[in-house]
N, C-alpha and C positions, 0 to 999 in steps of 0.2 A: 698524605693525601687520603682523604677519605672516601672508602668505597661502600656503596650499597647495592646488594644483589637481592632482585626479588625472585621468587619461585611460588609455584603452585597455581599457576593460570591454566587454562584449559576451555574445553567444551562442555556444558552442561546443559540439561532440559530446564525450561521454565519451571520454578517451584524447587530446584535443587539447591546445593550448597556447594561451596568452595572455601578454601582456607589458604590465604595468601600469606607469605612470609617474607621478610626483608632482613638479611644478615648485614651487619654492620661491621665494618674494620674499626677496632676500637670500641670501648664500652658504650652501650646504648645510653648508659646514665651521664655520659659527657655531653649529651646533646641538650639543649634548651627545650627543643621540642621535636617531634617526629610525627610524620603525617602520611596519610595516604590520599593520592589524587588519581583522577582518571581522564582520559580523553578519548571521546566516541569520535568516529569519522565526520569531519565538517564542522566539529564543535570545539569549543575552547576548553581548556584543561579546567576542571573543577576539582575542589578540595572536597574529599568525602569524609574524611575523619582525620581528627588532631588529638595527640596525646602531648600535653604541656608539663614540663618539670613540674612537681609538686602534686600531680595527678589528676588535673584538670583535663576533662575529655569532652569533645565537641563533634557533632556529626552534621552532615547536610541534611536538610529535611528529607529528601528524597530516599535516604537510607536508615532514617530513624527507625529503630524497633526490628530491623533485618540485619544490620551489620555491627560487629562489635570488633573495637581495636583492642589490642592489649600488647603487654610486653612479656617475653619469655626470659627471665634472668639467667636460667642454666644454658639456653642455646644463644643468648646475646641476639635475639631477633625481635623485631616489631610484626605483629601478626594483624590480620583482617579476616575475621570470620564472616562469612558472607551466607545468609540464609534467604529462603524465599526469593531466589533470584528472579528476577524478570528480565524481559528481552531488552528493555532499555536500560539495563546494567552493563550491556556489551560496550567494551571499551578496552584501551590499554591502560592497565593501573601501574602507578608509579610510587614508590616510596620516596620520601624526602625528609631531611634532617637539617636542622641549624644549629650552629655553634659558634659563639663568638662573632655574630654578625654574619657568618658565611653560611649559604645554603648549599646543599648538596642533593643530586638526585641520582636515582638510580636508573637502569636502562628501561625498564617496563616489562610488564607481562601481560599477555592477551588473555582476556576473559570474553567467551563468546556464550551466550545465553540463547538458546534455541527455543522457539515458541510453538 
């Protein structure tokens, strides 16, 4: 059973930064892809950033230039560095992973940006 546990959410002022981490059970290299998603109240869940095996990375247009997805090999985590945060970034952020055709989700961590 794969477990993904997010951490690092919180309350921050607009313009500030937060760093989210996602700890995975099992090696992060075992996944075909790992990604961050978010869901704001009343809105659909959207993909924010994705890290695909082989090194390919993609970002949603709304976060390009502000967010950076990365992997920490030593800690076996997927990270999301979020800079220049805006009120519209407020959402629950989820980590997701895919392996052998199966998808896994973390429980989510709340990010609130005050304007």
